[in-house]
C-alpha positions in Angstrom: -3.9 -30.4 -23.6 -2.1 -27.6 -21.7 -0.1 -28.8 -18.7 -1.4 -27.4 -15.5 0.7 -24.5 -14.1 1.6 -26.2 -10.9 3.2 -29.1 -12.8 5.6 -26.7 -14.7 9.1 -25.8 -13.7 9.5 -22.6 -11.6 11.0 -20.8 -14.6 8.0 -21.8 -16.7 5.6 -20.7 -14.0 7.3 -17.3 -13.6 7.3 -16.9 -17.4 3.6 -17.7 -17.7 2.7 -15.4 -14.8 4.8 -12.5 -16.2 3.1 -12.9 -19.6 -0.4 -13.1 -18.0 0.4 -10.1 -15.8 1.5 -8.1 -18.8 -1.7 -9.1 -20.6 -3.9 -8.1 -17.6 -2.1 -4.8 -17.3 -2.5 -4.2 -21.1 -6.2 -5.1 -20.9 -6.7 -2.7 -18.0 -5.0 0.1 -19.8 -7.1 -0.6 -22.9 -10.3 -0.6 -20.8 -9.3 2.7 -19.3 -8.6 4.2 -22.8 -11.9 2.8 -24.1 -13.7 4.2 -21.0 -14.8 0.9 -19.6 -17.9 1.4 -17.5 -17.6 -0.9 -14.5 -21.1 0.3 -13.3 -22.6 -1.9 -16.1 -21.1 -5.0 -14.6 -20.7 -4.4 -10.8 -23.8 -4.2 -8.6 -24.4 -3.5 -4.9 -27.5 -5.1 -3.6 -28.1 -5.4 0.2 -29.8 -8.7 -0.5 -26.7 -10.2 -2.1 -23.6 -10.9 0.1 -24.8 -8.3 2.6 -24.3 -5.5 0.1 -20.8 -6.3 -1.1 -20.1 -5.3 -4.7 -20.6 -8.4 -6.9 -20.4 -9.2 -10.6 -23.9 -8.7 -12.0 -25.9 -11.8 -12.2 -23.5 -13.8 -9.9 -22.8 -14.1 -6.2 -19.0 -13.5 -6.9 -17.7 -10.5 -4.9 -15.3 -8.1 -6.6 -13.1 -8.6 -3.5 -13.0 -12.3 -4.2 -12.0 -11.9 -7.9 -9.3 -9.4 -7.0 -8.0 -11.7 -4.3 -7.7 -14.6 -6.7 -5.6 -12.4 -9.0 -3.5 -11.1 -6.1 -2.8 -14.8 -5.1 -1.3 -15.3 -8.6 -4.2 -16.8 -10.4 -4.1 -16.0 -14.1 -7.1 -14.6 -15.9 -7.4 -17.9 -17.8 -7.5 -19.8 -14.5 -10.2 -17.6 -13.1 -12.3 -18.0 -16.3 -11.8 -21.7 -16.3 -12.9 -22.2 -12.7 -15.8 -19.7 -13.0 -17.2 -20.2 -16.4 -20.0 -17.6 -15.8 -17.4 -14.9 -15.8 -16.1 -13.0 -18.9 -12.8 -11.1 -19.4 -14.9 -7.9 -19.3 -16.2 -9.0 -15.8 -12.6 -9.4 -14.5 -11.6 -6.0 -16.0 -14.7 -4.5 -14.4 -13.6 -5.8 -11.0 -10.2 -4.3 -11.4 -11.6 -1.0 -12.6 -14.1 -0.9 -9.6 -11.2 -1.6 -7.2 -9.1 1.2 -8.9 -12.0 3.7 -8.7 -12.5 2.9 -5.0 -8.8 3.3 -4.2 -8.5 6.4 -6.3 -11.2 8.1 -4.0 -9.7 6.8 -0.8 -8.3 9.6 1.5 -6.5 9.2 4.8 -6.8 12.1 7.3 -4.7 12.4 10.5 -6.5 11.9 13.7 -5.9 14.7 16.1 -5.9 13.4 19.7 -7.1 15.8 22.5 -4.5 16.5 25.1 -1.5 15.0 23.3 
């Protein structure tokens, strides 16, 4: 049985997180090279979570999965806690977030009379 992450020493936790982070980055790069198509796994339906993008066949929002990873959850923890998800689903969430951010543009607002 693997000892839970929260019971490990700080050095062990950091080591595990660094290894997991490297693995996630490698998986993302591999998915990008292989041309992962997030459109096959991410859906937007106004009847599910008011139209937020979700993993197909679930009510798990892309935003929620990305937030878990941003909070330091490892891929293994996400998969263990949400057994309906796959590694490919997590990669699709990250690919979707990347695609959305890549198209984001910020334009200066011109104020009249200033």
